C-alpha positions in Angstrom: 86.2 118.8 89.4 85.2 116.6 91.8 81.9 117.3 92.0 80.1 117.4 88.6 76.8 118.2 87.2 74.7 116.4 85.9 71.1 118.0 85.8 69.4 118.1 88.0 71.9 116.2 90.4 75.4 117.3 91.8 78.1 113.6 91.4 81.2 113.2 93.0 83.8 111.6 91.4 86.6 110.0 92.6 89.9 111.9 90.6 91.9 108.8 90.9 89.3 105.7 89.7 86.4 107.9 88.4 84.0 105.8 91.3 81.1 107.8 91.3 78.5 108.4 94.3 74.6 109.4 94.2 73.6 112.0 92.7 72.5 115.0 95.6 70.3 117.6 94.4 72.4 119.5 95.8 76.0 120.7 96.2 76.7 120.5 99.7 74.8 117.5 100.4 77.1 115.8 98.1 80.4 117.2 99.9 78.4 116.0 103.2 77.9 112.2 100.8 81.7 112.0 100.3 82.6 112.9 103.4 80.0 109.9 105.0 81.8 107.8 102.1 85.0 107.9 103.8 86.5 110.4 101.5 89.0 113.0 101.4 89.5 116.5 99.5 92.7 117.6 99.3 94.3 120.7 97.6 96.0 119.9 93.8 97.7 122.9 92.7 94.8 125.6 92.5 92.2 122.8 92.5 90.7 120.2 94.6 91.0 116.9 94.6 88.8 114.0 95.9 89.7 110.3 96.2 87.2 107.8 97.8 87.7 105.5 100.2 88.8 102.8 98.3 91.7 104.8 96.6 93.2 106.1 100.2 93.6 102.5 101.2 94.8 101.7 98.3 97.1 104.7 98.5 98.1 104.1 102.1 99.5 100.1 100.9 96.8 97.8 102.8 95.6 96.8 99.2 98.7 95.4 98.2 100.0 91.7 98.8 103.1 92.0 100.8 
């Protein structure tokens, strides 16, 4: 699960590197926080995965020396 429940907060967690954003008081606020931070949500079979901006940057090859 990409948004974990750490009572009383909802914590967005990157499914690649496990980076976490600060906890939010509602699931909706956690979704907004990850979107505001540039994260991407995408389907992985029947589940959803959340990828942080740093991992997206690496995935596109921008973080590698050429």
